PyMOL Python script that loads the backbone (N, CA, C, O; Angstrom):
from pymol import cmd

cmd.read_pdbstr("""\
ATOM      1  N   UNK A   1      89.218 136.358 265.244  1.00  0.00           N
ATOM      2  CA  UNK A   1      87.955 136.156 265.853  1.00  0.00           C
ATOM      3  C   UNK A   1      88.511 135.516 267.603  1.00  0.00           C
ATOM      4  O   UNK A   1      89.124 134.477 267.850  1.00  0.00           O
ATOM      5  N   UNK A   2      88.104 136.399 268.401  1.00  0.00           N
ATOM      6  CA  UNK A   2      87.995 135.820 269.849  1.00  0.00           C
ATOM      7  C   UNK A   2      86.882 136.873 270.710  1.00  0.00           C
ATOM      8  O   UNK A   2      86.349 137.939 270.402  1.00  0.00           O
ATOM      9  N   UNK A   3      86.834 136.096 271.799  1.00  0.00           N
ATOM     10  CA  UNK A   3      86.132 137.003 272.685  1.00  0.00           C
ATOM     11  C   UNK A   3      86.847 137.390 273.626  1.00  0.00           C
ATOM     12  O   UNK A   3      87.880 136.723 273.559  1.00  0.00           O
ATOM     13  N   UNK A   4      86.920 138.373 274.823  1.00  0.00           N
ATOM     14  CA  UNK A   4      87.234 138.758 275.827  1.00  0.00           C
ATOM     15  C   UNK A   4      86.287 138.772 277.092  1.00  0.00           C
ATOM     16  O   UNK A   4      85.081 139.017 277.067  1.00  0.00           O
ATOM     17  N   UNK A   5      87.041 138.470 278.191  1.00  0.00           N
ATOM     18  CA  UNK A   5      86.726 138.714 279.597  1.00  0.00           C
ATOM     19  C   UNK A   5      86.832 139.753 279.990  1.00  0.00           C
ATOM     20  O   UNK A   5      87.873 140.275 279.591  1.00  0.00           O
ATOM     21  N   UNK A   6      86.072 140.547 280.798  1.00  0.00           N
ATOM     22  CA  UNK A   6      87.222 141.833 281.396  1.00  0.00           C
ATOM     23  C   UNK A   6      86.851 141.824 282.961  1.00  0.00           C
ATOM     24  O   UNK A   6      86.113 141.028 283.542  1.00  0.00           O
ATOM     25  N   UNK A   7      87.413 142.698 283.382  1.00  0.00           N
ATOM     26  CA  UNK A   7      87.451 142.900 285.046  1.00  0.00           C
ATOM     27  C   UNK A   7      86.339 142.603 285.697  1.00  0.00           C
ATOM     28  O   UNK A   7      86.432 141.970 286.748  1.00  0.00           O
ATOM     29  N   UNK A   8      84.985 143.029 285.165  1.00  0.00           N
ATOM     30  CA  UNK A   8      83.617 142.630 286.074  1.00  0.00           C
ATOM     31  C   UNK A   8      83.690 140.977 285.989  1.00  0.00           C
ATOM     32  O   UNK A   8      82.991 140.312 286.754  1.00  0.00           O
ATOM     33  N   UNK A   9      84.244 140.576 285.379  1.00  0.00           N
ATOM     34  CA  UNK A   9      84.132 138.935 285.520  1.00  0.00           C
ATOM     35  C   UNK A   9      84.484 138.780 287.034  1.00  0.00           C
ATOM     36  O   UNK A   9      85.348 139.521 287.503  1.00  0.00           O
ATOM     37  N   UNK A  10      83.676 137.584 288.054  1.00  0.00           N
ATOM     38  CA  UNK A  10      83.733 137.458 289.679  1.00  0.00           C
ATOM     39  C   UNK A  10      84.542 136.174 289.749  1.00  0.00           C
ATOM     40  O   UNK A  10      84.648 135.428 290.723  1.00  0.00           O
ATOM     41  N   UNK A  11      85.061 136.055 288.624  1.00  0.00           N
ATOM     42  CA  UNK A  11      85.498 134.266 288.937  1.00  0.00           C
ATOM     43  C   UNK A  11      84.838 133.236 289.152  1.00  0.00           C
ATOM     44  O   UNK A  11      85.238 132.296 289.839  1.00  0.00           O
ATOM     45  N   UNK A  12      83.708 133.304 288.561  1.00  0.00           N
ATOM     46  CA  UNK A  12      82.686 132.198 289.760  1.00  0.00           C
ATOM     47  C   UNK A  12      82.960 130.432 288.674  1.00  0.00           C
ATOM     48  O   UNK A  12      82.482 129.333 288.953  1.00  0.00           O
ATOM     49  N   UNK A  13      83.560 130.670 287.884  1.00  0.00           N
ATOM     50  CA  UNK A  13      84.285 129.164 287.522  1.00  0.00           C
ATOM     51  C   UNK A  13      83.141 128.841 286.521  1.00  0.00           C
ATOM     52  O   UNK A  13      83.354 127.824 285.861  1.00  0.00           O
ATOM     53  N   UNK A  14      81.915 129.519 286.253  1.00  0.00           N
ATOM     54  CA  UNK A  14      80.764 128.602 285.535  1.00  0.00           C
ATOM     55  C   UNK A  14      81.368 128.527 283.995  1.00  0.00           C
ATOM     56  O   UNK A  14      81.084 127.465 283.440  1.00  0.00           O
ATOM     57  N   UNK A  15      82.090 129.384 283.257  1.00  0.00           N
ATOM     58  CA  UNK A  15      82.568 129.357 282.209  1.00  0.00           C
ATOM     59  C   UNK A  15      83.474 128.349 281.707  1.00  0.00           C
ATOM     60  O   UNK A  15      83.430 127.743 280.636  1.00  0.00           O
ATOM     61  N   UNK A  16      84.417 128.257 282.788  1.00  0.00           N
ATOM     62  CA  UNK A  16      85.484 127.473 282.446  1.00  0.00           C
ATOM     63  C   UNK A  16      85.792 126.151 281.804  1.00  0.00           C
ATOM     64  O   UNK A  16      86.798 125.913 281.135  1.00  0.00           O
ATOM     65  N   UNK A  17      84.489 125.036 282.173  1.00  0.00           N
ATOM     66  CA  UNK A  17      84.259 123.477 282.111  1.00  0.00           C
ATOM     67  C   UNK A  17      83.493 123.851 280.654  1.00  0.00           C
ATOM     68  O   UNK A  17      83.640 122.974 279.802  1.00  0.00           O
ATOM     69  N   UNK A  18      82.740 124.958 280.264  1.00  0.00           N
ATOM     70  CA  UNK A  18      81.986 124.829 279.199  1.00  0.00           C
ATOM     71  C   UNK A  18      82.748 124.982 277.548  1.00  0.00           C
ATOM     72  O   UNK A  18      82.373 124.482 276.488  1.00  0.00           O
ATOM     73  N   UNK A  19      83.829 125.790 277.812  1.00  0.00           N
ATOM     74  CA  UNK A  19      84.562 126.036 276.881  1.00  0.00           C
ATOM     75  C   UNK A  19      84.972 124.972 276.221  1.00  0.00           C
ATOM     76  O   UNK A  19      85.613 124.051 276.727  1.00  0.00           O
ATOM     77  N   UNK A  20      84.429 125.090 274.427  1.00  0.00           N
ATOM     78  CA  UNK A  20      85.142 123.152 273.897  1.00  0.00           C
ATOM     79  C   UNK A  20      86.315 123.424 273.354  1.00  0.00           C
ATOM     80  O   UNK A  20      86.820 122.487 272.736  1.00  0.00           O
ATOM     81  N   UNK A  21      87.230 124.962 273.416  1.00  0.00           N
ATOM     82  CA  UNK A  21      88.306 124.753 272.898  1.00  0.00           C
ATOM     83  C   UNK A  21      89.181 125.109 274.075  1.00  0.00           C
ATOM     84  O   UNK A  21      90.368 125.209 273.767  1.00  0.00           O
ATOM     85  N   UNK A  22      88.907 125.317 275.297  1.00  0.00           N
ATOM     86  CA  UNK A  22      90.003 124.935 275.941  1.00  0.00           C
ATOM     87  C   UNK A  22      90.682 126.499 276.357  1.00  0.00           C
ATOM     88  O   UNK A  22      91.656 126.571 277.105  1.00  0.00           O
ATOM     89  N   UNK A  23      89.991 127.783 275.732  1.00  0.00           N
ATOM     90  CA  UNK A  23      90.734 129.147 275.770  1.00  0.00           C
ATOM     91  C   UNK A  23      90.834 129.675 277.099  1.00  0.00           C
ATOM     92  O   UNK A  23      91.854 130.165 277.585  1.00  0.00           O
ATOM     93  N   UNK A  24      89.503 129.527 277.773  1.00  0.00           N
ATOM     94  CA  UNK A  24      89.695 130.107 279.288  1.00  0.00           C
ATOM     95  C   UNK A  24      90.537 129.513 280.162  1.00  0.00           C
ATOM     96  O   UNK A  24      90.726 128.299 280.234  1.00  0.00           O
ATOM     97  N   UNK A  25      91.225 130.633 281.060  1.00  0.00           N
ATOM     98  CA  UNK A  25      91.960 130.064 282.226  1.00  0.00           C
ATOM     99  C   UNK A  25      91.738 131.242 283.138  1.00  0.00           C
ATOM    100  O   UNK A  25      91.162 132.327 283.058  1.00  0.00           O
ATOM    101  N   UNK A  26      92.387 130.626 283.978  1.00  0.00           N
ATOM    102  CA  UNK A  26      92.264 131.759 285.383  1.00  0.00           C
ATOM    103  C   UNK A  26      93.785 132.317 285.297  1.00  0.00           C
ATOM    104  O   UNK A  26      94.875 131.832 284.993  1.00  0.00           O
ATOM    105  N   UNK A  27      93.374 133.406 285.660  1.00  0.00           N
ATOM    106  CA  UNK A  27      94.537 134.645 286.057  1.00  0.00           C
ATOM    107  C   UNK A  27      94.042 135.583 287.045  1.00  0.00           C
ATOM    108  O   UNK A  27      92.903 135.530 287.508  1.00  0.00           O
ATOM    109  N   UNK A  28      94.741 136.267 287.295  1.00  0.00           N
ATOM    110  CA  UNK A  28      94.274 137.749 288.239  1.00  0.00           C
ATOM    111  C   UNK A  28      94.131 138.846 287.554  1.00  0.00           C
ATOM    112  O   UNK A  28      94.652 139.041 286.456  1.00  0.00           O
ATOM    113  N   UNK A  29      93.501 139.537 288.086  1.00  0.00           N
ATOM    114  CA  UNK A  29      92.444 139.026 289.062  1.00  0.00           C
ATOM    115  C   UNK A  29      91.090 138.565 288.344  1.00  0.00           C
ATOM    116  O   UNK A  29      90.273 139.272 288.934  1.00  0.00           O
ATOM    117  N   UNK A  30      90.642 138.096 287.778  1.00  0.00           N
ATOM    118  CA  UNK A  30      89.606 137.423 286.886  1.00  0.00           C
ATOM    119  C   UNK A  30      90.340 136.732 285.680  1.00  0.00           C
ATOM    120  O   UNK A  30      91.470 136.892 285.218  1.00  0.00           O
ATOM    121  N   UNK A  31      89.141 135.783 285.284  1.00  0.00           N
ATOM    122  CA  UNK A  31      89.121 134.943 283.930  1.00  0.00           C
ATOM    123  C   UNK A  31      89.676 135.744 283.456  1.00  0.00           C
ATOM    124  O   UNK A  31      89.691 136.924 283.806  1.00  0.00           O
ATOM    125  N   UNK A  32      90.479 135.043 282.184  1.00  0.00           N
ATOM    126  CA  UNK A  32      91.085 135.290 280.568  1.00  0.00           C
ATOM    127  C   UNK A  32      90.937 134.077 279.953  1.00  0.00           C
ATOM    128  O   UNK A  32      90.844 132.937 280.408  1.00  0.00           O
ATOM    129  N   UNK A  33      90.925 134.752 278.253  1.00  0.00           N
ATOM    130  CA  UNK A  33      90.538 133.955 277.042  1.00  0.00           C
ATOM    131  C   UNK A  33      91.677 134.009 276.283  1.00  0.00           C
ATOM    132  O   UNK A  33      92.242 135.103 276.305  1.00  0.00           O
ATOM    133  N   UNK A  34      92.155 133.190 275.650  1.00  0.00           N
ATOM    134  CA  UNK A  34      93.305 133.174 275.246  1.00  0.00           C
ATOM    135  C   UNK A  34      93.167 133.157 273.454  1.00  0.00           C
ATOM    136  O   UNK A  34      93.145 132.134 272.770  1.00  0.00           O
ATOM    137  N   UNK A  35      93.093 134.397 273.009  1.00  0.00           N
ATOM    138  CA  UNK A  35      92.584 134.591 271.600  1.00  0.00           C
ATOM    139  C   UNK A  35      92.913 133.873 270.795  1.00  0.00           C
ATOM    140  O   UNK A  35      92.106 133.654 269.892  1.00  0.00           O
ATOM    141  N   UNK A  36      94.533 133.040 270.762  1.00  0.00           N
ATOM    142  CA  UNK A  36      94.810 132.258 270.165  1.00  0.00           C
ATOM    143  C   UNK A  36      94.128 130.957 270.100  1.00  0.00           C
ATOM    144  O   UNK A  36      94.681 130.175 269.327  1.00  0.00           O
ATOM    145  N   UNK A  37      93.242 130.573 270.603  1.00  0.00           N
ATOM    146  CA  UNK A  37      92.684 129.433 271.675  1.00  0.00           C
ATOM    147  C   UNK A  37      91.096 129.726 271.106  1.00  0.00           C
ATOM    148  O   UNK A  37      90.829 128.750 270.404  1.00  0.00           O
ATOM    149  N   UNK A  38      90.381 130.302 271.112  1.00  0.00           N
ATOM    150  CA  UNK A  38      89.126 131.064 271.033  1.00  0.00           C
ATOM    151  C   UNK A  38      88.772 130.926 269.751  1.00  0.00           C
ATOM    152  O   UNK A  38      89.423 131.350 268.796  1.00  0.00           O
ATOM    153  N   UNK A  39      87.431 130.158 269.686  1.00  0.00           N
ATOM    154  CA  UNK A  39      86.744 129.839 268.378  1.00  0.00           C
ATOM    155  C   UNK A  39      85.602 130.568 268.171  1.00  0.00           C
ATOM    156  O   UNK A  39      85.034 130.471 267.083  1.00  0.00           O
ATOM    157  N   UNK A  40      85.065 131.457 269.239  1.00  0.00           N
ATOM    158  CA  UNK A  40      83.613 131.941 269.433  1.00  0.00           C
ATOM    159  C   UNK A  40      82.830 130.572 269.580  1.00  0.00           C
ATOM    160  O   UNK A  40      81.664 130.807 269.266  1.00  0.00           O
ATOM    161  N   UNK A  41      82.977 129.299 269.911  1.00  0.00           N
ATOM    162  CA  UNK A  41      82.514 128.310 269.809  1.00  0.00           C
ATOM    163  C   UNK A  41      81.742 128.087 268.253  1.00  0.00           C
ATOM    164  O   UNK A  41      80.760 127.345 268.273  1.00  0.00           O
ATOM    165  N   UNK A  42      82.146 128.702 266.889  1.00  0.00           N
ATOM    166  CA  UNK A  42      81.783 128.415 265.900  1.00  0.00           C
ATOM    167  C   UNK A  42      82.139 126.903 265.450  1.00  0.00           C
ATOM    168  O   UNK A  42      83.319 126.562 265.525  1.00  0.00           O
ATOM    169  N   UNK A  43      81.136 125.943 264.968  1.00  0.00           N
ATOM    170  CA  UNK A  43      81.342 124.925 264.294  1.00  0.00           C
ATOM    171  C   UNK A  43      80.948 123.863 265.647  1.00  0.00           C
ATOM    172  O   UNK A  43      80.335 122.854 265.298  1.00  0.00           O
ATOM    173  N   UNK A  44      81.183 123.965 266.870  1.00  0.00           N
ATOM    174  CA  UNK A  44      81.151 123.440 268.410  1.00  0.00           C
ATOM    175  C   UNK A  44      79.661 123.691 268.573  1.00  0.00           C
ATOM    176  O   UNK A  44      78.970 122.678 268.464  1.00  0.00           O
ATOM    177  N   UNK A  45      79.051 124.778 268.801  1.00  0.00           N
ATOM    178  CA  UNK A  45      77.880 125.559 269.584  1.00  0.00           C
ATOM    179  C   UNK A  45      76.782 126.599 268.719  1.00  0.00           C
ATOM    180  O   UNK A  45      77.188 126.924 267.603  1.00  0.00           O
ATOM    181  N   UNK A  46      75.840 126.980 269.011  1.00  0.00           N
ATOM    182  CA  UNK A  46      75.213 128.086 268.010  1.00  0.00           C
ATOM    183  C   UNK A  46      75.285 129.218 268.531  1.00  0.00           C
ATOM    184  O   UNK A  46      74.656 130.165 268.059  1.00  0.00           O
ATOM    185  N   UNK A  47      76.339 129.373 269.978  1.00  0.00           N
ATOM    186  CA  UNK A  47      76.436 130.550 270.662  1.00  0.00           C
ATOM    187  C   UNK A  47      77.486 130.124 271.803  1.00  0.00           C
ATOM    188  O   UNK A  47      77.529 129.099 272.483  1.00  0.00           O
ATOM    189  N   UNK A  48      78.372 131.328 271.781  1.00  0.00           N
ATOM    190  CA  UNK A  48      79.414 131.461 272.579  1.00  0.00           C
ATOM    191  C   UNK A  48      79.069 130.965 274.133  1.00  0.00           C
ATOM    192  O   UNK A  48      78.541 131.747 274.925  1.00  0.00           O
ATOM    193  N   UNK A  49      79.436 129.504 274.526  1.00  0.00           N
ATOM    194  CA  UNK A  49      78.840 129.189 275.446  1.00  0.00           C
ATOM    195  C   UNK A  49      79.461 129.560 276.826  1.00  0.00           C
ATOM    196  O   UNK A  49      78.949 128.995 277.792  1.00  0.00           O
ATOM    197  N   UNK A  50      80.556 130.481 277.082  1.00  0.00           N
ATOM    198  CA  UNK A  50      81.253 131.207 278.129  1.00  0.00           C
ATOM    199  C   UNK A  50      79.902 132.485 278.473  1.00  0.00           C
ATOM    200  O   UNK A  50      79.539 132.887 279.579  1.00  0.00           O
ATOM    201  N   UNK A  51      79.422 132.858 277.214  1.00  0.00           N
ATOM    202  CA  UNK A  51      78.177 134.175 277.552  1.00  0.00           C
ATOM    203  C   UNK A  51      77.102 133.075 277.944  1.00  0.00           C
ATOM    204  O   UNK A  51      76.706 133.298 279.088  1.00  0.00           O
ATOM    205  N   UNK A  52      76.579 132.110 277.454  1.00  0.00           N
ATOM    206  CA  UNK A  52      75.478 131.676 277.435  1.00  0.00           C
ATOM    207  C   UNK A  52      75.182 131.351 279.240  1.00  0.00           C
ATOM    208  O   UNK A  52      74.068 131.392 279.762  1.00  0.00           O
ATOM    209  N   UNK A  53      76.429 131.048 279.928  1.00  0.00           N
ATOM    210  CA  UNK A  53      76.356 130.456 281.094  1.00  0.00           C
ATOM    211  C   UNK A  53      77.175 131.809 282.189  1.00  0.00           C
ATOM    212  O   UNK A  53      77.410 131.429 283.336  1.00  0.00           O
ATOM    213  N   UNK A  54      77.499 132.995 281.915  1.00  0.00           N
ATOM    214  CA  UNK A  54      78.021 133.897 282.380  1.00  0.00           C
ATOM    215  C   UNK A  54      76.985 134.608 283.013  1.00  0.00           C
ATOM    216  O   UNK A  54      76.074 134.951 282.259  1.00  0.00           O
ATOM    217  N   UNK A  55      76.872 134.953 284.326  1.00  0.00           N
ATOM    218  CA  UNK A  55      75.720 135.623 285.192  1.00  0.00           C
ATOM    219  C   UNK A  55      76.181 137.200 285.715  1.00  0.00           C
ATOM    220  O   UNK A  55      75.856 138.016 286.577  1.00  0.00           O
ATOM    221  N   UNK A  56      77.094 137.063 284.671  1.00  0.00           N
ATOM    222  CA  UNK A  56      77.334 138.827 284.766  1.00  0.00           C
ATOM    223  C   UNK A  56      77.281 139.580 283.646  1.00  0.00           C
ATOM    224  O   UNK A  56      78.039 139.278 282.724  1.00  0.00           O
ATOM    225  N   UNK A  57      76.371 140.715 283.503  1.00  0.00           N
ATOM    226  CA  UNK A  57      76.319 141.243 282.282  1.00  0.00           C
ATOM    227  C   UNK A  57      77.442 142.215 281.597  1.00  0.00           C
ATOM    228  O   UNK A  57      78.244 142.996 282.108  1.00  0.00           O
ATOM    229  N   UNK A  58      77.336 142.070 281.044  1.00  0.00           N
ATOM    230  CA  UNK A  58      78.750 143.026 280.168  1.00  0.00           C
ATOM    231  C   UNK A  58      80.364 142.172 280.338  1.00  0.00           C
ATOM    232  O   UNK A  58      81.382 142.771 279.989  1.00  0.00           O
ATOM    233  N   UNK A  59      80.438 140.802 280.880  1.00  0.00           N
ATOM    234  CA  UNK A  59      81.801 140.685 281.365  1.00  0.00           C
ATOM    235  C   UNK A  59      82.414 139.944 280.302  1.00  0.00           C
ATOM    236  O   UNK A  59      83.526 139.417 280.330  1.00  0.00           O
ATOM    237  N   UNK A  60      81.357 139.954 279.102  1.00  0.00           N
ATOM    238  CA  UNK A  60      82.100 139.086 278.247  1.00  0.00           C
ATOM    239  C   UNK A  60      82.013 139.809 276.985  1.00  0.00           C
ATOM    240  O   UNK A  60      80.910 140.234 276.642  1.00  0.00           O
ATOM    241  N   UNK A  61      82.898 139.978 276.348  1.00  0.00           N
ATOM    242  CA  UNK A  61      82.662 141.405 274.738  1.00  0.00           C
ATOM    243  C   UNK A  61      83.183 140.223 273.500  1.00  0.00           C
ATOM    244  O   UNK A  61      83.910 139.252 273.712  1.00  0.00           O
ATOM    245  N   UNK A  62      82.603 140.616 272.237  1.00  0.00           N
ATOM    246  CA  UNK A  62      82.906 140.190 271.022  1.00  0.00           C
ATOM    247  C   UNK A  62      84.134 140.503 270.626  1.00  0.00           C
ATOM    248  O   UNK A  62      84.918 141.083 271.376  1.00  0.00           O
ATOM    249  N   UNK A  63      84.430 140.153 269.404  1.00  0.00           N
ATOM    250  CA  UNK A  63      85.632 140.856 269.079  1.00  0.00           C
ATOM    251  C   UNK A  63      85.639 142.035 268.518  1.00  0.00           C
ATOM    252  O   UNK A  63      86.718 142.460 268.106  1.00  0.00           O
ATOM    253  N   UNK A  64      84.108 143.055 268.331  1.00  0.00           N
ATOM    254  CA  UNK A  64      84.256 144.358 268.251  1.00  0.00           C
ATOM    255  C   UNK A  64      84.196 145.076 269.400  1.00  0.00           C
ATOM    256  O   UNK A  64      84.311 146.302 269.389  1.00  0.00           O
ATOM    257  N   UNK A  65      83.950 144.146 270.869  1.00  0.00           N
ATOM    258  CA  UNK A  65      84.578 144.991 272.025  1.00  0.00           C
ATOM    259  C   UNK A  65      83.210 145.476 272.520  1.00  0.00           C
ATOM    260  O   UNK A  65      83.175 146.361 273.374  1.00  0.00           O
ATOM    261  N   UNK A  66      81.838 144.828 271.925  1.00  0.00           N
ATOM    262  CA  UNK A  66      80.435 144.604 272.413  1.00  0.00           C
ATOM    263  C   UNK A  66      80.198 143.616 273.177  1.00  0.00           C
ATOM    264  O   UNK A  66      80.325 142.470 272.748  1.00  0.00           O
ATOM    265  N   UNK A  67      79.815 143.866 274.434  1.00  0.00           N
ATOM    266  CA  UNK A  67      79.231 142.715 275.235  1.00  0.00           C
ATOM    267  C   UNK A  67      78.407 141.972 274.537  1.00  0.00           C
ATOM    268  O   UNK A  67      77.773 142.337 273.547  1.00  0.00           O
ATOM    269  N   UNK A  68      78.398 140.652 275.164  1.00  0.00           N
ATOM    270  CA  UNK A  68      77.736 139.519 274.225  1.00  0.00           C
ATOM    271  C   UNK A  68      76.766 139.660 274.848  1.00  0.00           C
ATOM    272  O   UNK A  68      75.742 139.634 274.165  1.00  0.00           O
ATOM    273  N   UNK A  69      76.581 139.861 276.290  1.00  0.00           N
ATOM    274  CA  UNK A  69      75.261 139.881 277.172  1.00  0.00           C
ATOM    275  C   UNK A  69      75.256 141.403 278.341  1.00  0.00           C
ATOM    276  O   UNK A  69      75.559 141.560 279.524  1.00  0.00           O
ATOM    277  N   UNK A  70      74.754 142.288 277.270  1.00  0.00           N
ATOM    278  CA  UNK A  70      74.876 143.751 277.643  1.00  0.00           C
ATOM    279  C   UNK A  70      73.900 144.093 279.348  1.00  0.00           C
ATOM    280  O   UNK A  70      73.164 143.245 279.852  1.00  0.00           O
ATOM    281  N   UNK A  71      74.039 144.876 279.690  1.00  0.00           N
ATOM    282  CA  UNK A  71      72.833 144.937 280.976  1.00  0.00           C
ATOM    283  C   UNK A  71      71.306 145.036 280.215  1.00  0.00           C
ATOM    284  O   UNK A  71      70.937 145.413 279.103  1.00  0.00           O
ATOM    285  N   UNK A  72      70.801 144.633 281.110  1.00  0.00           N
ATOM    286  CA  UNK A  72      69.543 144.036 280.881  1.00  0.00           C
ATOM    287  C   UNK A  72      69.151 143.078 280.044  1.00  0.00           C
ATOM    288  O   UNK A  72      68.006 142.919 279.620  1.00  0.00           O
ATOM    289  N   UNK A  73      70.192 142.371 279.778  1.00  0.00           N
ATOM    290  CA  UNK A  73      69.819 140.875 279.044  1.00  0.00           C
ATOM    291  C   UNK A  73      69.609 139.759 279.874  1.00  0.00           C
ATOM    292  O   UNK A  73      68.925 138.792 279.540  1.00  0.00           O
ATOM    293  N   UNK A  74      70.236 139.889 281.037  1.00  0.00           N
ATOM    294  CA  UNK A  74      69.673 138.576 281.730  1.00  0.00           C
ATOM    295  C   UNK A  74      68.759 138.846 282.968  1.00  0.00           C
ATOM    296  O   UNK A  74      68.377 137.960 283.732  1.00  0.00           O
ATOM    297  N   UNK A  75      68.494 139.994 283.063  1.00  0.00           N
ATOM    298  CA  UNK A  75      67.315 140.471 283.988  1.00  0.00           C
ATOM    299  C   UNK A  75      66.109 140.956 283.410  1.00  0.00           C
ATOM    300  O   UNK A  75      65.091 141.065 284.093  1.00  0.00           O
ATOM    301  N   UNK A  76      66.154 141.309 281.985  1.00  0.00           N
ATOM    302  CA  UNK A  76      65.005 141.686 280.939  1.00  0.00           C
ATOM    303  C   UNK A  76      64.496 143.279 281.314  1.00  0.00           C
ATOM    304  O   UNK A  76      63.515 143.778 280.763  1.00  0.00           O
ATOM    305  N   UNK A  77      65.154 143.857 282.136  1.00  0.00           N
ATOM    306  CA  UNK A  77      64.901 145.393 282.849  1.00  0.00           C
ATOM    307  C   UNK A  77      66.105 146.187 282.021  1.00  0.00           C
ATOM    308  O   UNK A  77      67.325 146.090 282.151  1.00  0.00           O
ATOM    309  N   UNK A  78      65.490 146.823 281.326  1.00  0.00           N
ATOM    310  CA  UNK A  78      66.885 148.017 280.635  1.00  0.00           C
ATOM    311  C   UNK A  78      66.909 148.822 281.726  1.00  0.00           C
ATOM    312  O   UNK A  78      66.223 149.124 282.702  1.00  0.00           O
ATOM    313  N   UNK A  79      68.473 149.180 280.943  1.00  0.00           N
ATOM    314  CA  UNK A  79      69.215 149.932 281.767  1.00  0.00           C
ATOM    315  C   UNK A  79      68.966 151.096 282.820  1.00  0.00           C
ATOM    316  O   UNK A  79      69.282 151.190 284.006  1.00  0.00           O
ATOM    317  N   UNK A  80      68.133 152.139 281.767  1.00  0.00           N
ATOM    318  CA  UNK A  80      67.343 153.149 282.528  1.00  0.00           C
ATOM    319  C   UNK A  80      66.291 152.715 283.221  1.00  0.00           C
ATOM    320  O   UNK A  80      66.013 153.621 284.006  1.00  0.00           O
ATOM    321  N   UNK A  81      65.498 151.754 283.369  1.00  0.00           N
ATOM    322  CA  UNK A  81      64.340 151.099 284.223  1.00  0.00           C
ATOM    323  C   UNK A  81      64.933 150.895 285.330  1.00  0.00           C
ATOM    324  O   UNK A  81      64.565 151.459 286.360  1.00  0.00           O
ATOM    325  N   UNK A  82      66.202 149.842 285.275  1.00  0.00           N
ATOM    326  CA  UNK A  82      66.924 149.512 286.296  1.00  0.00           C
ATOM    327  C   UNK A  82      67.438 150.579 287.430  1.00  0.00           C
ATOM    328  O   UNK A  82      67.384 150.400 288.647  1.00  0.00           O
ATOM    329  N   UNK A  83      67.978 151.794 286.710  1.00  0.00           N
ATOM    330  CA  UNK A  83      68.531 152.471 287.228  1.00  0.00           C
ATOM    331  C   UNK A  83      67.231 153.468 288.168  1.00  0.00           C
ATOM    332  O   UNK A  83      67.555 154.192 289.109  1.00  0.00           O
ATOM    333  N   UNK A  84      66.158 153.357 287.813  1.00  0.00           N
ATOM    334  CA  UNK A  84      65.084 154.297 288.377  1.00  0.00           C
ATOM    335  C   UNK A  84      64.264 152.958 289.511  1.00  0.00           C
ATOM    336  O   UNK A  84      63.670 153.199 290.562  1.00  0.00           O
ATOM    337  N   UNK A  85      64.422 151.964 289.055  1.00  0.00           N
ATOM    338  CA  UNK A  85      64.080 150.880 290.428  1.00  0.00           C
ATOM    339  C   UNK A  85      65.044 151.107 291.400  1.00  0.00           C
ATOM    340  O   UNK A  85      64.526 151.438 292.466  1.00  0.00           O
ATOM    341  N   UNK A  86      66.361 151.046 291.430  1.00  0.00           N
ATOM    342  CA  UNK A  86      67.258 151.285 292.546  1.00  0.00           C
ATOM    343  C   UNK A  86      67.400 152.272 293.303  1.00  0.00           C
ATOM    344  O   UNK A  86      67.759 152.341 294.478  1.00  0.00           O
ATOM    345  N   UNK A  87      67.017 153.250 292.365  1.00  0.00           N
ATOM    346  CA  UNK A  87      66.837 154.442 293.390  1.00  0.00           C
ATOM    347  C   UNK A  87      65.505 154.796 294.285  1.00  0.00           C
ATOM    348  O   UNK A  87      65.382 155.525 295.269  1.00  0.00           O
ATOM    349  N   UNK A  88      64.396 153.861 293.440  1.00  0.00           N
ATOM    350  CA  UNK A  88      63.102 154.043 294.458  1.00  0.00           C
ATOM    351  C   UNK A  88      63.604 152.889 295.649  1.00  0.00           C
ATOM    352  O   UNK A  88      63.120 152.983 296.778  1.00  0.00           O
ATOM    353  N   UNK A  89      64.460 151.950 295.378  1.00  0.00           N
ATOM    354  CA  UNK A  89      64.642 150.930 296.548  1.00  0.00           C
ATOM    355  C   UNK A  89      65.543 151.928 297.401  1.00  0.00           C
ATOM    356  O   UNK A  89      64.946 152.386 298.376  1.00  0.00           O
ATOM    357  N   UNK A  90      66.656 152.295 297.262  1.00  0.00           N
ATOM    358  CA  UNK A  90      67.022 153.039 297.820  1.00  0.00           C
ATOM    359  C   UNK A  90      66.192 154.331 299.236  1.00  0.00           C
ATOM    360  O   UNK A  90      66.138 154.384 300.465  1.00  0.00           O
ATOM    361  N   UNK A  91      65.891 154.832 298.518  1.00  0.00           N
ATOM    362  CA  UNK A  91      64.541 155.834 298.960  1.00  0.00           C
ATOM    363  C   UNK A  91      63.794 155.221 299.945  1.00  0.00           C
ATOM    364  O   UNK A  91      63.470 155.949 300.884  1.00  0.00           O
ATOM    365  N   UNK A  92      63.390 153.917 299.976  1.00  0.00           N
ATOM    366  CA  UNK A  92      62.426 153.524 300.820  1.00  0.00           C
ATOM    367  C   UNK A  92      63.358 152.800 302.284  1.00  0.00           C
ATOM    368  O   UNK A  92      62.739 152.344 303.246  1.00  0.00           O
TER     369      UNK A  92
END
""", "prot")
cmd.dss("prot")
cmd.show_as("cartoon", "prot")
cmd.util.cbc("prot")
cmd.orient("prot")
C-alpha cells in the first residue's frame, strides 16, 4: 500500500513537511513517494496528509491508481462544468 505522485506535480513543497513517514522526496522533474516508506498515513492521520495539502487536482494517486483529489474536488466544479466555463471565458 502506497501513494504515488505523478508528473502533474509542480514541486510546490507543500506535502514534503507533512509526511509523517518521510516517504516523500525531491526528484526530477517532480516529487516522488518511496513506496517502501509510505503508510498512507494509517495510524497517524485520518487522511493522507500529502493529499490534504496538495493544490494540484489529480497529482496524487492511491494504490489502485485513482486520484485522491480528482478534478473538481478542490474547486467544487465538476470537470464538465469547468470545461464549459473555460470555453465561455475564452470566447470573451
